LUMDREN-237222 format. One line per 3 residues: number of its first residue (from 1); their letters; for each residue x, y, z of N, C-alpha, C. Coordinates in steps of 0.2 Angstrom, whole numbers. Example, Ala and Ser with C-alpha at 12.3 -4.5 7.8 and 13.67 -1.06 7.14 Angstrom:
residues 2
1> as> 66 -28 39 62 -22 39 66 -16 39  64 -11 35 68 -5 36 64 0 39
end
This chain:
residues 278
1> mie> -3 69 -43 -8 68 -38 -9 75 -34  -15 76 -32 -16 82 -28 -18 80 -21  -15 83 -16 -16 81 -9 -17 87 -4
4> fkn> -22 87 -1 -23 92 5 -21 89 11  -17 92 15 -15 90 22 -17 95 27  -23 93 30 -26 98 36 -26 105 34
7> vsa> -29 107 28 -28 113 25 -34 118 28  -32 124 30 -37 129 32 -35 135 28  -40 139 27 -38 146 23 -44 151 24
10> syd> -42 157 24 -46 163 25 -44 168 21  -49 173 20 -48 179 16 -46 185 20  -47 184 27 -46 190 31 -41 188 37
13> det> -38 182 36 -33 180 41 -36 179 48  -43 178 48 -46 177 54 -51 171 54  -57 173 50 -62 168 49 -60 163 44
16> pvv> -60 156 45 -58 151 40 -64 150 36  -62 150 29 -67 148 24 -67 141 23  -62 138 23 -61 130 24 -57 129 30
19> dgl> -59 123 33 -56 122 39 -54 114 40  -47 113 40 -45 106 41 -46 101 36  -46 103 30 -47 99 24 -41 94 23
22> sfq> -43 88 22 -38 82 20 -41 78 16  -38 77 10 -40 72 5 -35 72 -1  -35 66 -5 -31 65 -11 -35 65 -17
25> isd> -32 67 -22 -35 66 -29 -30 63 -33  -31 57 -36 -26 54 -40 -27 56 -47  -21 55 -51 -21 56 -58 -26 52 -61
28> gdf> -30 56 -66 -35 53 -70 -42 53 -66  -43 55 -60 -49 55 -56 -54 60 -59  -60 60 -58 -65 64 -60 -69 66 -54
31> vaf> -68 71 -50 -71 73 -44 -76 79 -44  -82 78 -41 -86 84 -41 -87 86 -34  -86 92 -32 -87 95 -26 -94 98 -26
34> vgt> -98 96 -21 -105 98 -20 -106 101 -13  -111 105 -13 -113 108 -7 -117 115 -8  -120 118 -3 -123 125 -4 -118 130 -5
37> nga> -121 136 -7 -116 142 -7 -113 143 0  -107 145 0 -103 146 6 -101 140 10  -101 135 6 -98 128 10 -91 128 9
40> gks> -88 132 5 -80 132 4 -78 129 -2  -82 127 -7 -80 123 -13 -76 128 -18  -78 134 -19 -74 138 -24 -67 140 -20
43> ttm> -67 141 -14 -61 142 -10 -56 136 -11  -59 130 -11 -55 124 -11 -52 124 -18  -56 126 -23 -53 126 -30 -47 131 -31
46> rlv> -48 137 -28 -43 142 -28 -36 139 -24  -37 135 -20 -31 132 -16 -28 127 -21  -32 124 -25 -29 119 -29 -24 122 -34
49> ngl> -26 128 -37 -22 130 -42 -18 136 -40  -18 137 -33 -13 142 -31 -15 149 -31  -21 151 -33 -24 158 -32 -25 160 -25
52> lkp> -25 155 -21 -26 156 -14 -21 151 -10  -17 154 -5 -12 150 -2 -15 148 5  -14 142 8 -17 140 14 -14 144 20
55> tcg> -18 145 25 -15 149 31 -13 143 36  -15 137 35 -13 131 39 -13 125 35  -8 121 36 -8 115 32 -4 115 25
58> qvl> -5 110 21 -1 110 14 -6 108 9  -5 111 3 -8 109 -3 -2 106 -8  -2 100 -9 3 97 -13 1 95 -20
61> idg> 5 97 -25 4 96 -32 10 91 -34  8 85 -35 14 80 -37 19 80 -32  17 81 -25 22 81 -20 25 87 -18
64> tpt> 24 93 -22 27 99 -21 22 104 -18  23 107 -13 18 112 -10 17 118 -15  11 120 -15 9 126 -20 13 132 -18
67> tsl> 14 133 -11 18 139 -9 25 139 -12  28 133 -15 34 133 -17 34 133 -25  29 134 -28 28 134 -35 26 141 -38
70> rts> 29 144 -43 27 150 -46 21 149 -50  17 155 -51 11 155 -54 11 151 -61  17 153 -65 18 150 -71 19 142 -71
73> qla> 22 140 -66 23 133 -65 16 129 -63  12 132 -59 6 130 -57 1 130 -63  1 135 -68 -3 135 -74 -2 130 -78
76> qrv> 5 127 -79 6 122 -83 3 115 -81  2 115 -74 0 109 -71 -8 109 -70  -10 114 -69 -18 115 -67 -21 120 -71
79> gfl> -26 119 -76 -30 124 -79 -36 125 -75  -38 132 -75 -43 134 -71 -49 137 -75  -55 135 -75 -61 138 -78 -65 142 -73
82> fqn> -65 148 -73 -69 152 -68 -77 151 -70  -81 153 -65 -88 152 -65 -90 157 -71  -88 163 -70 -90 168 -75 -84 169 -80
85> pdr> -85 167 -87 -80 168 -92 -77 175 -93  -81 180 -91 -79 187 -92 -74 189 -87  -73 185 -82 -67 186 -78 -60 183 -80
88> qic> -61 179 -86 -56 175 -89 -53 178 -95  -58 180 -99 -57 182 -106 -54 189 -106  -48 190 -110 -45 196 -109 -42 199 -116
91> cnt> -43 195 -121 -40 197 -128 -46 200 -133  -44 203 -138 -48 206 -143 -51 202 -148  -48 196 -149 -51 191 -154 -51 184 -151
94> vrd> -55 180 -154 -55 173 -152 -48 170 -153  -45 171 -158 -39 168 -160 -34 170 -155  -33 177 -153 -29 179 -148 -30 176 -141
97> ell> -36 175 -140 -38 172 -133 -35 165 -133  -36 161 -138 -33 154 -138 -26 154 -138  -23 159 -141 -15 160 -141 -12 163 -135
100> fgf> -16 166 -130 -14 169 -125 -9 165 -120  -12 159 -118 -8 155 -114 -1 153 -117  -1 151 -123 5 150 -126 10 156 -126
103> taq> 8 161 -127 12 167 -127 15 169 -120  10 168 -115 12 169 -108 18 164 -106  17 158 -109 22 153 -107 28 152 -112
106> gvd> 28 157 -117 34 157 -121 34 152 -126  29 148 -128 28 143 -133 29 146 -140  33 142 -144 34 144 -151 27 144 -155
109> saq> 26 149 -159 20 150 -163 19 144 -167  24 141 -170 24 135 -174 21 129 -171  21 129 -164 18 124 -161 11 126 -159
112> aip> 10 132 -157 4 134 -154 -2 135 -160  0 137 -166 -5 139 -171 -9 133 -173  -6 127 -174 -10 121 -176 -15 119 -171
115> rvn> -13 120 -165 -18 118 -159 -23 123 -159  -22 129 -160 -27 134 -159 -32 133 -165  -29 132 -171 -34 131 -177 -38 125 -176
118> emi> -35 120 -172 -39 114 -171 -45 116 -166  -44 120 -161 -50 122 -157 -55 126 -161  -52 131 -165 -57 135 -169 -62 131 -173
121> erf> -59 126 -177 -63 121 -181 -67 117 -177  -65 114 -171 -69 110 -167 -75 113 -165  -75 119 -162 -80 123 -159 -84 128 -164
124> gfd> -81 128 -170 -85 132 -175 -84 140 -174  -78 142 -170 -77 149 -168 -75 153 -175  -77 159 -174 -74 164 -179 -68 167 -176
127> gda> -62 165 -179 -56 167 -175 -55 175 -175  -58 178 -179 -58 186 -179 -63 189 -175  -68 185 -172 -73 188 -168 -71 191 -162
130> epf> -74 196 -159 -73 199 -153 -76 195 -147  -72 192 -143 -75 188 -138 -81 191 -134  -81 197 -132 -86 200 -128 -93 201 -132
133> lln> -93 201 -138 -99 201 -142 -102 194 -143  -99 189 -141 -102 182 -141 -107 181 -136  -112 177 -137 -117 175 -132 -113 172 -126
136> rgt> -117 171 -120 -114 168 -114 -112 161 -115  -115 157 -118 -113 150 -119 -107 150 -123  -106 154 -129 -100 153 -133 -94 156 -129
139> rql> -95 161 -125 -90 164 -121 -87 158 -116  -92 155 -113 -90 149 -109 -86 144 -112  -88 142 -118 -85 137 -123 -78 140 -124
142> lal> -77 146 -126 -71 149 -127 -66 149 -121  -69 151 -116 -64 151 -110 -62 144 -108  -66 139 -109 -64 132 -108 -59 130 -114
145> asi> -60 132 -120 -56 130 -125 -49 133 -124  -49 139 -121 -42 142 -120 -38 138 -115  -41 134 -111 -38 130 -106 -36 123 -109
148> vvm> -41 120 -113 -40 114 -116 -34 114 -121  -34 119 -124 -29 120 -130 -22 119 -127  -21 121 -120 -14 121 -117 -13 113 -115
151> rpp> -18 109 -114 -17 102 -113 -14 101 -106  -16 104 -100 -14 103 -94 -16 96 -91  -12 93 -87 -14 87 -84 -20 87 -80
154> tiv> -21 93 -77 -27 93 -72 -31 100 -74  -38 99 -74 -42 105 -75 -47 106 -70  -47 112 -67 -52 113 -62 -58 118 -65
157> lde> -64 116 -63 -70 119 -66 -74 122 -61  -75 128 -60 -80 131 -55 -86 132 -59  -91 128 -58 -98 129 -60 -98 129 -68
160> ptt> -95 124 -72 -94 125 -79 -101 126 -83  -106 124 -80 -113 124 -84 -117 130 -82  -115 134 -77 -119 140 -75 -121 144 -81
163> gld> -128 146 -82 -130 150 -87 -130 147 -94  -129 141 -95 -130 137 -101 -136 134 -102  -139 134 -108 -145 130 -110 -143 122 -111
166> yre> -147 118 -112 -146 111 -112 -141 109 -117  -142 112 -123 -137 110 -129 -130 112 -127  -129 118 -124 -123 121 -123 -120 117 -117
169> ctk> -124 115 -112 -122 111 -106 -119 105 -109  -122 101 -113 -120 95 -116 -114 95 -119  -113 101 -123 -107 102 -127 -101 102 -123
172> vmd> -102 106 -117 -96 108 -113 -95 101 -109  -100 98 -106 -98 92 -102 -96 86 -106  -98 85 -113 -95 80 -117 -88 81 -118
175> lis> -86 87 -119 -79 89 -120 -75 87 -114  -78 89 -108 -74 87 -102 -74 80 -101  -79 76 -102 -79 69 -102 -74 66 -106
178> elh> -73 68 -112 -68 66 -117 -61 67 -115  -60 73 -112 -53 74 -109 -52 69 -103  -57 68 -99 -56 63 -93 -54 56 -96
181> mag> -58 54 -101 -57 47 -104 -50 47 -107  -47 52 -109 -40 52 -112 -35 53 -107  -37 54 -100 -32 54 -95 -32 60 -91
184> ttv> -35 65 -93 -35 72 -89 -39 71 -82  -35 74 -77 -39 74 -70 -44 80 -70  -50 78 -68 -55 83 -68 -58 85 -61
187> imv> -57 91 -59 -60 93 -53 -65 98 -54  -71 97 -52 -77 101 -54 -81 103 -48  -83 110 -47 -88 112 -43 -95 112 -47
190> chd> -100 109 -44 -106 109 -48 -112 109 -44  -117 113 -45 -124 113 -41 -129 109 -45  -128 107 -51 -132 103 -55 -131 96 -53
193> mev> -135 93 -49 -135 86 -47 -136 81 -53  -139 83 -58 -140 79 -64 -133 78 -68  -130 84 -68 -123 84 -71 -118 80 -67
196> vgd> -118 81 -61 -114 77 -56 -115 69 -57  -122 67 -57 -123 60 -57 -121 57 -64  -122 61 -69 -120 59 -76 -113 58 -78
199> yak> -109 62 -75 -102 63 -77 -97 61 -71  -98 63 -65 -92 63 -60 -92 55 -58  -86 53 -56 -85 47 -54 -84 47 -46
202> rvi> -83 52 -43 -82 53 -36 -85 60 -34  -88 60 -28 -91 66 -25 -88 67 -18  -86 74 -17 -84 76 -11 -89 81 -9
205> amt> -93 80 -4 -99 85 -1 -96 89 4  -97 95 4 -95 100 9 -101 104 12  -100 106 18 -105 111 22 -101 114 27
208> ash> -102 120 28 -99 125 33 -92 124 34  -88 124 28 -81 124 28 -78 117 29  -82 112 29 -79 105 31 -82 100 26
211> iva> -78 95 25 -80 89 21 -85 84 25  -91 83 22 -95 78 26 -96 71 23  -93 71 17 -93 64 13 -88 64 7
214> dgp> -86 59 6 -81 58 1 -81 51 -2  -84 49 -8 -84 43 -10 -87 42 -17  -88 36 -20 -91 35 -27 -97 39 -27
217> tfd> -98 42 -33 -104 46 -34 -111 44 -32  -113 38 -33 -119 36 -31 -120 34 -24  -114 32 -21 -114 30 -14 -115 37 -10
220> vlr> -113 42 -12 -114 49 -9 -121 51 -10  -123 51 -17 -129 54 -19 -135 51 -17  -135 44 -14 -140 41 -12 -140 40 -4
223> nse> -135 44 -1 -135 43 6 -139 49 9  -145 48 12 -150 53 14 -147 57 19  -143 54 24 -140 58 29 -135 63 27
226> vlq> -131 61 22 -126 66 19 -130 71 16  -135 69 12 -139 74 8 -142 80 13  -144 77 18 -147 82 23 -142 86 26
229> rah> -137 84 28 -131 88 31 -129 93 26  -128 91 20 -125 96 15 -131 100 12  -137 99 14 -143 103 11 -143 102 3
232> llp> -143 96 1 -143 94 -6 -149 90 -8  -151 90 -14 -156 86 -17 -153 81 -22  -154 75 -22 -151 70 -26 -154 71 -33
235> pqi> -150 68 -38 -153 68 -45 -159 65 -46  -163 66 -50 -170 64 -51 -170 56 -51  -166 53 -55 -166 46 -56 -164 43 -49
238> tdi> -159 46 -45 -157 43 -39 -163 44 -34  -166 49 -34 -172 51 -30 -177 45 -31  -179 44 -37 -184 39 -39 -182 32 -36
241> smk> -175 30 -37 -173 24 -35 -173 23 -27  -171 29 -24 -172 29 -16 -179 28 -14  -184 31 -17 -191 31 -15 -193 24 -16
244> lte> -191 21 -22 -193 14 -24 -191 9 -19  -184 10 -17 -182 5 -12 -184 6 -5  -187 12 -3 -190 13 3 -197 9 3
247> dvp> -200 9 -3 -207 6 -3 -206 -2 -4  -201 -4 -7 -200 -11 -9 -192 -13 -7  -191 -14 -1 -184 -16 2 -180 -20 -2
250> elh> -184 -25 -5 -180 -30 -9 -176 -27 -15  -179 -21 -17 -175 -18 -23 -169 -15 -21  -168 -14 -15 -162 -10 -13 -155 -13 -15
253> qss> -154 -20 -14 -148 -23 -16 -148 -23 -24  -153 -24 -27 -153 -24 -34 -151 -18 -37  -154 -12 -34 -152 -6 -37 -144 -4 -36
256> iac> -142 -7 -30 -134 -6 -29 -130 -10 -34  -132 -16 -35 -129 -20 -40 -129 -17 -47  -135 -14 -49 -135 -11 -55 -131 -5 -56
259> adt> -131 -1 -51 -126 5 -51 -119 3 -51  -117 -2 -47 -110 -5 -47 -108 -8 -54  -113 -11 -57 -111 -14 -64 -110 -8 -69
262> lqq> -115 -3 -69 -114 2 -73 -107 6 -72  -105 7 -66 -99 10 -64 -93 6 -67  -93 -1 -66 -88 -5 -69 -88 -5 -77
265> med> -93 -4 -80 -93 -4 -87 -90 3 -89  -92 8 -86 -89 15 -88 -81 15 -86  -79 12 -81 -72 12 -79 -68 7 -85
268> aia> -71 2 -87 -68 -2 -92 -67 1 -99  -73 5 -101 -72 9 -107 -67 15 -106  -67 18 -101 -62 23 -100 -55 21 -100
271> srv> -54 15 -97 -47 12 -97 -45 10 -104  -50 7 -108 -48 5 -115 -47 11 -119  -51 17 -118 -49 23 -122 -43 26 -120
274> eke> -41 26 -114 -34 28 -112 -29 24 -115  -29 18 -115 -24 14 -118 -23 15 -126  -29 16 -129 -29 18 -136 -26 24 -138
277> vr> -27 29 -133 -24 36 -134 -17 36 -133  -14 32 -128 -7 31 -127 -4 27 -133
end
């Protein structure tokens, strides 16, 4: 479990970038943080994995404050995907990049190599290729694969689909969805409301360093007051549904019931997959 207790943080020890955040993320959750640039989303992600320490309050990972954990300990619990893969990739070959985390944690190569080979085969990587000569989408996949191969219980994704075309976006998000269904906790910052609506189970909306909404995805994304406060536009399908229910009020309860049924079906499938994996 990840818990924020009245957390504030700043980069200059004066102006808070996030202010008084309190929330919990349970194991196996899939949470999307949404809001405009400067709302505090990326700062919140850096607080989760310990890249930034709170100036006030506590961030707890499984009950332990991040201030009490070494970077190596946090890396084993929380994998982090930067918005720009070029800030994450640091090795001369794809294979070395996938092995980097194992080497840093002192994992025996006999255990690491089969998992690296599995990633190379799954994504069709050339293990000997130089990462910075790959296209933007492939570099993003490589950065994600270098986290996934370590199998952390939680992954934090800062705009994982930025700069990707539709095919690349689908490939990334399908992998993330598969990890979630197998029990991985997913925390994602995302500007693409279509991606949020398709994949996230819960949405936390932020504006001006504060949380303005926290709830099931479609409850938040069809709340016009929240969308206005957070300066967001809903996914197209949600927007159409909202407009229809404005014109025909009787459809409102039907649309809610339909969304709830779909959510229940997704939860049941995820639960079954998790049991089979175990």
